[in-house]
C-alpha positions as CSV (number, residue, x, y, z in Angstrom):
1,M,-53.1,1.2,23.6
2,L,-51.1,0.4,21.2
3,L,-52.5,1.6,18.7
4,R,-51.1,5.0,19.1
5,H,-47.6,3.9,19.0
6,I,-48.1,2.9,15.9
7,P,-45.6,6.0,14.6
8,F,-42.8,4.6,16.6
9,L,-43.0,1.0,15.7
10,K,-43.2,2.2,12.2
11,A,-39.9,4.2,12.7
12,V,-38.4,1.0,14.8
13,F,-39.1,-1.1,11.5
14,L,-37.4,1.5,9.3
15,Y,-34.3,1.6,10.9
16,S,-34.3,-2.2,11.6
17,F,-33.1,-2.5,7.9
18,T,-30.7,0.8,7.4
19,A,-29.0,0.2,10.9
20,F,-25.4,-0.7,9.9
21,G,-22.0,-1.0,11.5
22,G,-22.3,-2.9,14.7
23,P,-23.0,-1.3,18.4
24,Q,-21.2,2.1,16.9
25,G,-23.2,2.3,14.1
26,H,-26.5,1.5,15.3
27,M,-25.8,4.6,18.0
28,G,-25.5,6.9,15.5
29,M,-28.7,6.0,14.2
30,M,-30.6,5.7,17.1
31,V,-29.4,9.8,17.4
32,K,-31.0,10.2,13.7
33,T,-34.0,8.7,14.7
34,F,-35.1,8.8,17.8
35,V,-33.1,12.0,19.4
36,Q,-33.2,14.5,16.8
37,K,-36.1,13.1,14.3
38,R,-38.8,11.4,16.9
39,K,-37.5,13.3,20.2
40,D,-38.8,10.2,21.8
41,V,-36.1,10.8,24.2
42,T,-32.9,13.2,24.5
43,E,-29.8,12.7,23.6
44,D,-28.3,12.6,27.7
45,Q,-30.9,10.1,28.1
46,L,-30.3,8.0,25.4
47,L,-26.4,7.8,26.3
48,E,-27.6,6.9,30.0
49,Y,-29.3,3.9,28.9
50,N,-26.9,3.4,26.5
51,A,-24.3,2.6,29.3
52,F,-26.5,1.1,31.5
53,C,-27.3,-1.5,29.1
54,A,-23.5,-2.0,28.6
55,M,-23.2,-3.0,32.3
56,L,-25.6,-6.2,31.0
57,P,-24.6,-9.3,29.1
58,G,-26.1,-9.1,25.5
59,P,-26.8,-7.1,22.8
60,T,-26.4,-3.5,24.1
61,S,-27.9,-1.6,20.2
62,S,-30.9,-4.3,20.9
63,Q,-31.6,-3.8,24.6
64,T,-31.0,0.5,24.1
65,V,-33.7,0.1,21.6
66,T,-35.9,-2.5,23.8
67,L,-35.3,0.5,27.1
68,I,-36.4,3.0,24.3
69,A,-39.4,1.3,23.7
70,M,-40.1,0.5,27.7
71,K,-39.6,3.6,28.6
72,R,-42.5,4.7,26.4
73,G,-45.0,2.3,26.5
74,G,-44.1,0.1,29.1
75,V,-43.2,-4.0,28.6
76,P,-45.8,-4.5,26.0
77,L,-44.3,-2.2,23.4
78,A,-40.8,-2.9,24.7
79,I,-41.5,-7.2,23.4
80,L,-42.7,-5.7,20.7
81,T,-40.0,-3.2,19.0
82,L,-37.4,-6.3,20.2
83,L,-39.6,-8.4,17.8
84,L,-39.5,-5.5,15.0
85,W,-35.9,-4.7,15.0
86,V,-34.6,-8.6,15.1
87,F,-37.1,-10.0,12.3
88,P,-35.3,-8.3,9.7
89,A,-32.0,-9.7,10.7
90,A,-33.1,-13.0,11.6
91,L,-35.3,-13.9,8.6
92,I,-32.2,-13.4,6.5
93,M,-29.3,-14.7,8.2
94,G,-32.0,-17.9,8.4
95,A,-32.8,-17.9,4.8
96,F,-28.7,-17.9,3.9
97,S,-28.2,-21.0,6.5
98,F,-30.8,-22.9,3.9
99,L,-28.7,-21.6,1.3
100,V,-25.7,-23.3,3.0
101,F,-27.5,-26.3,3.5
102,L,-28.7,-27.3,-0.2
103,K,-25.2,-27.0,-0.6
104,I,-25.7,-24.6,-3.8
105,P,-22.5,-23.1,-5.8
106,L,-22.3,-19.6,-5.2
107,N,-18.5,-18.9,-6.1
108,L,-19.8,-14.8,-4.9
109,F,-18.8,-16.7,-0.9
110,S,-14.9,-17.7,-2.0
111,Y,-13.2,-14.7,0.0
112,I,-16.1,-14.6,2.5
113,Q,-14.5,-16.7,5.2
114,P,-10.9,-14.8,5.7
115,M,-13.0,-11.4,5.2
116,S,-14.5,-12.3,8.5
117,V,-11.2,-13.1,10.2
118,G,-10.3,-9.9,9.2
119,F,-13.6,-8.4,10.9
120,V,-12.8,-9.8,14.2
121,F,-8.9,-8.4,14.7
122,Y,-10.7,-5.2,13.5
123,A,-13.1,-5.1,16.6
124,G,-10.3,-7.0,18.7
125,A,-8.8,-4.0,17.9
126,K,-11.3,-1.2,18.6
127,M,-11.8,-2.3,21.5
128,M,-8.3,-2.5,22.7
129,Q,-8.6,1.7,22.4
130,T,-10.9,2.0,24.9
131,S,-10.7,-1.3,27.4
132,I,-7.1,-1.3,27.4
133,K,-6.0,1.8,29.0
134,Y,-3.4,0.6,32.0
135,V,-0.5,-2.4,32.4
136,A,-3.4,-4.3,35.0
137,T,-5.8,-4.4,31.6
138,A,-3.3,-5.0,28.8
139,S,-2.5,-8.2,31.5
140,I,-5.6,-9.1,32.0
141,M,-6.0,-9.3,27.8
142,M,-3.3,-11.2,27.1
143,G,-3.9,-14.0,30.3
144,S,-7.7,-14.3,28.6
145,L,-6.2,-15.1,25.0
146,I,-3.5,-18.0,25.9
147,A,-6.4,-19.1,27.9
148,T,-9.0,-19.2,25.4
149,L,-5.9,-20.5,23.1
150,F,-5.2,-23.5,25.3
151,I,-8.3,-24.0,27.0
152,H,-10.9,-26.0,24.5
153,S,-14.2,-25.7,26.9
154,P,-16.8,-23.3,26.9
155,W,-16.9,-22.5,30.1
156,V,-13.3,-21.3,30.1
157,F,-15.8,-17.8,29.1
158,P,-17.8,-17.2,32.2
159,G,-14.6,-18.5,34.3
160,L,-12.6,-15.9,32.6
161,L,-14.9,-12.8,33.2
162,L,-14.9,-13.9,37.0
163,V,-11.8,-14.0,37.5
164,S,-11.3,-10.9,35.4
165,G,-14.0,-8.6,36.9
166,S,-12.9,-10.1,40.1
167,I,-9.2,-9.1,39.6
168,S,-10.2,-5.5,38.5
169,N,-12.3,-4.8,41.5
170,F,-8.7,-3.9,43.4
171,S,-9.0,-1.0,41.7
172,N,-9.4,1.6,44.0
173,N,-7.5,4.5,42.5
174,R,-9.0,4.7,39.0
175,I,-12.5,3.7,40.0
176,P,-13.1,5.4,43.2
177,A,-16.3,4.0,45.4
178,D,-18.9,6.0,46.1
179,Q,-19.2,7.0,49.5
180,R,-23.4,7.0,49.2
181,K,-24.6,4.3,50.8
182,P,-26.3,2.3,48.2
183,K,-30.4,1.0,49.3
184,K,-31.1,-2.5,49.7
185,I,-32.2,-4.5,46.8
186,N,-34.7,-7.0,46.1
187,W,-33.2,-9.8,43.6
188,M,-36.5,-11.6,43.7
189,N,-37.4,-10.5,40.7
190,L,-34.8,-12.5,38.6
191,W,-35.9,-16.2,40.0
192,L,-37.0,-16.3,36.5
193,F,-34.5,-15.8,34.9
194,V,-32.3,-18.6,36.7
195,L,-35.2,-21.0,36.7
196,L,-35.5,-21.1,32.9
197,F,-31.4,-21.2,32.9
198,I,-32.6,-24.4,35.4
199,V,-34.9,-25.8,33.3
200,A,-32.9,-25.3,30.2
201,V,-30.0,-27.3,31.6
202,V,-32.2,-30.1,33.1
203,L,-34.0,-30.2,29.6
204,S,-30.0,-30.3,27.6
205,Q,-29.0,-33.1,29.5
206,L,-32.1,-35.4,29.8
207,A,-32.2,-34.9,26.1
208,R,-28.5,-36.8,25.2
209,N,-30.8,-40.0,25.9
210,P,-31.1,-41.3,22.4
211,A,-34.5,-42.1,22.6
212,W,-34.6,-38.1,21.8
213,E,-34.7,-38.1,18.4
214,H,-34.5,-34.5,17.8
215,G,-32.6,-34.0,21.1
216,R,-30.5,-31.5,19.8
217,I,-33.0,-29.1,19.8
218,F,-33.0,-28.3,23.6
219,H,-29.0,-28.4,23.6
220,L,-29.2,-25.6,20.7
221,F,-31.9,-23.9,23.3
222,E,-29.4,-24.3,26.4
223,N,-26.5,-23.4,25.0
224,F,-27.7,-20.4,23.3
225,Y,-29.3,-19.0,26.6
226,R,-26.5,-19.7,28.6
227,F,-24.4,-17.3,25.3
228,G,-27.4,-14.4,26.2
229,A,-26.9,-14.5,29.7
230,I,-22.4,-13.9,29.5
231,V,-21.6,-12.3,26.9
232,F,-20.5,-9.2,26.9
233,G,-18.8,-7.1,24.0
234,G,-21.5,-7.5,21.4
235,G,-21.9,-10.7,18.5
236,Q,-18.6,-10.2,17.9
237,A,-17.8,-12.2,21.3
238,L,-20.3,-14.7,20.7
239,V,-17.8,-16.0,17.5
240,P,-15.4,-17.6,20.1
241,M,-18.1,-19.6,22.3
242,M,-20.1,-21.0,19.8
243,L,-16.4,-22.3,17.6
244,Y,-16.1,-24.3,20.6
245,Q,-18.9,-25.0,21.6
246,F,-20.0,-26.7,18.2
247,V,-17.0,-26.7,15.7
248,T,-14.0,-28.2,18.6
249,R,-15.8,-30.2,20.8
250,T,-16.3,-33.5,18.9
251,Q,-19.6,-34.5,21.0
252,F,-20.9,-31.3,19.4
253,H,-20.3,-30.8,16.1
254,Y,-23.2,-28.9,14.8
255,L,-21.2,-27.3,11.6
256,T,-17.7,-26.8,10.3
257,A,-15.5,-23.3,11.0
258,G,-15.3,-22.8,7.0
259,Q,-19.7,-22.7,8.2
260,L,-19.8,-20.7,11.4
261,L,-17.1,-18.3,9.3
262,T,-18.9,-17.9,6.1
263,G,-22.2,-16.8,8.4
264,Y,-20.1,-14.6,10.1
265,G,-18.9,-12.8,7.1
266,M,-22.7,-12.1,5.9
267,V,-23.7,-11.3,9.1
268,Q,-21.8,-7.8,8.7
269,A,-23.5,-6.9,5.2
270,V,-27.0,-7.4,7.3
271,P,-28.6,-5.0,9.0
272,G,-29.5,-4.8,12.6
273,P,-27.7,-6.8,15.5
274,V,-24.9,-9.0,14.7
275,F,-26.4,-11.0,17.5
276,S,-28.7,-12.6,14.0
277,I,-25.9,-14.7,13.5
278,C,-27.8,-17.1,16.2
279,S,-30.6,-17.5,13.3
280,Y,-27.4,-18.6,10.8
281,V,-25.8,-21.2,13.4
282,G,-29.1,-22.2,14.5
283,G,-30.5,-23.3,11.2
284,V,-27.3,-25.1,9.9
285,A,-26.9,-26.8,13.1
286,M,-30.8,-28.0,12.5
287,S,-30.3,-28.6,8.7
288,Q,-30.3,-32.5,8.5
289,Y,-33.5,-32.9,10.5
290,G,-35.5,-31.5,7.3
291,P,-36.8,-28.4,6.4
292,I,-39.2,-27.7,8.9
293,W,-37.0,-28.5,11.8
294,Q,-34.0,-26.1,10.2
295,I,-36.6,-23.4,10.4
296,I,-37.5,-24.2,14.4
297,G,-33.7,-24.3,15.2
298,C,-33.7,-20.5,13.9
299,V,-36.5,-19.4,15.4
300,V,-35.1,-21.3,18.8
301,C,-31.6,-20.1,18.7
302,T,-33.2,-16.3,17.9
303,V,-35.2,-16.2,21.1
304,A,-32.8,-17.8,23.2
305,V,-30.0,-15.9,23.1
306,F,-32.0,-12.5,23.3
307,L,-34.1,-14.2,26.3
308,P,-31.9,-13.4,29.4
309,S,-30.8,-10.3,28.5
310,T,-34.2,-9.1,27.5
311,L,-35.4,-10.3,31.1
312,L,-32.5,-8.7,33.1
313,L,-32.5,-5.5,31.7
314,F,-36.5,-5.6,32.3
315,F,-36.1,-6.6,35.8
316,L,-32.8,-4.5,36.9
317,F,-33.8,-1.1,35.3
318,P,-36.0,-0.3,37.6
319,V,-33.4,-0.6,40.4
320,Y,-30.8,0.7,38.3
321,E,-30.5,4.4,40.7
322,N,-29.3,1.8,43.2
323,L,-27.1,-0.5,40.8
324,K,-25.1,2.8,40.3
325,H,-24.2,3.5,43.4
326,H,-22.2,-0.5,43.5
327,V,-18.8,0.8,42.7
328,I,-18.4,-2.9,42.5
329,I,-20.3,-3.9,39.1
330,F,-17.9,-0.8,37.6
331,R,-14.8,-1.9,39.1
332,A,-15.6,-5.2,37.7
333,L,-16.5,-4.1,34.0
334,E,-13.1,-3.0,33.7
335,G,-12.1,-6.2,33.8
336,I,-14.5,-7.7,31.8
337,N,-13.6,-5.6,29.5
338,A,-10.3,-6.7,29.0
339,A,-10.5,-10.2,29.1
340,I,-13.5,-9.8,26.4
341,V,-10.6,-8.1,23.9
342,G,-8.0,-11.4,24.5
343,I,-11.2,-14.1,23.7
344,I,-11.4,-12.0,20.2
345,W,-8.2,-11.7,19.2
346,A,-7.6,-15.4,20.2
347,S,-10.8,-16.1,18.4
348,G,-9.5,-14.6,15.2
349,M,-6.3,-16.7,15.8
350,V,-8.4,-19.7,15.9
351,L,-10.3,-19.3,12.6
352,F,-7.6,-18.1,10.4
353,Q,-5.9,-20.9,11.9
354,S,-8.6,-23.4,10.6
355,I,-8.3,-21.5,6.4
356,A,-4.6,-21.1,6.3
357,F,-3.5,-24.1,4.5
358,D,-5.4,-25.8,1.6
359,K,-6.0,-29.3,1.5
360,S,-2.4,-29.9,0.2
361,L,-1.0,-28.6,3.0
362,S,0.3,-25.4,1.4
363,F,-0.1,-22.0,2.9
364,E,-2.9,-19.3,1.7
365,W,-1.0,-16.5,1.0
366,S,-4.5,-15.6,-0.8
367,N,-6.6,-15.6,2.6
368,L,-3.6,-13.9,4.6
369,V,-3.9,-10.8,2.0
370,V,-7.7,-11.1,2.3
371,V,-7.3,-10.6,6.4
372,I,-4.9,-7.3,5.6
373,I,-6.8,-5.4,3.7
374,T,-10.2,-6.0,5.2
375,F,-8.3,-4.5,8.4
376,C,-7.2,-2.1,6.2
377,L,-10.5,-0.7,4.7
378,L,-12.1,-1.1,8.0
379,S,-9.4,0.6,10.5
380,F,-8.3,3.7,7.5
381,T,-10.9,4.3,5.7
382,K,-14.7,5.4,5.8
383,I,-16.2,2.4,3.5
384,P,-19.0,1.2,5.4
385,A,-18.6,-2.3,6.5
386,P,-21.6,-3.9,3.8
387,L,-19.9,-2.3,0.9
388,V,-16.5,-4.0,2.4
389,V,-19.1,-7.5,2.4
390,L,-20.7,-6.6,-1.1
391,G,-16.3,-5.7,-2.7
392,W,-15.4,-9.3,-1.5
393,L,-18.3,-11.1,-3.1
394,L,-18.4,-9.2,-6.4
395,L,-15.0,-9.9,-6.4
396,G,-15.4,-13.8,-6.0
397,W,-17.9,-14.2,-8.3
398,T,-15.8,-12.6,-11.2
399,L,-12.6,-14.2,-10.3
400,H,-13.8,-18.0,-9.4
């Protein structure tokens, strides 16, 4: 049955090597590849799929590609399509984790960390244009920013999303209620999603036993499964979660802020989903156990972060026609998006603070200049993100 879909899978594989620029750039490539060239879907269908996926946690562009395949050939084709889409980026970022592990002196990465902070601030600024339109959303954004800066716990993120979504549900005037009565939804098909989360939490707690020599892998699976289940706003929103979970918290100090920034900077030059940074983080986190466990860390973290959003997509899309009548979801999304903007701005501030001073506690003005230049290049020019990264790599290699 899959043989007749080989041309489609070939197109997906080629697309995975050319899709740069994050979700916005991916959407443009999808129009060219699957609408104009292959005509797998119409432009209206693609926009509808993308809007539906934006309501779910996880990587929106990855879910949209998966949904195109699901409508074309069912769940088996959707799973194979997702694997082809994720594989190149995950492979590249996983391989990069070995370079950090081996501590190869690569001077070309000198400006990658401040450059990545520029990318974070740019993401926050772009999202403000579409998500912050009212006093209420601006207040939610500022509240989320302050909470993220001063509450050093990974649970601050789901808490902020819950509170923000509840607040925005009072915005009856901006998002009026649909007068049609929605049909009853059978939520039993979400039990697998919940069961996997419970199993992951239990194994993570059991792995605290010192007798579990490689128990860290269970912690990583639970962490990234949780991230994939609650993260809205794309791969940028993953950065603050990983920062507080793996860098700030002393009991889970799996990597340094510099290593996280380096990985986030490199993923900007890699085609495919920004979520592939999880392959890099998993590899670095397991590097102390040797190459085999490092590879396992890359695979486990990548699978864990994509699994919950994929399950939600498969389970919820069949009832999409019912869900769109539940106005509570749309009202909540307004507050959730505003909270994400605040979280992203806060993460940029925290990350810059980690590189603002050198070992002698002198302010690193060069890092601030790199942040500003990167932000301006992304905001006011049409230079593609991969070329911005390449430019800083070459400058670092030349000047150091």
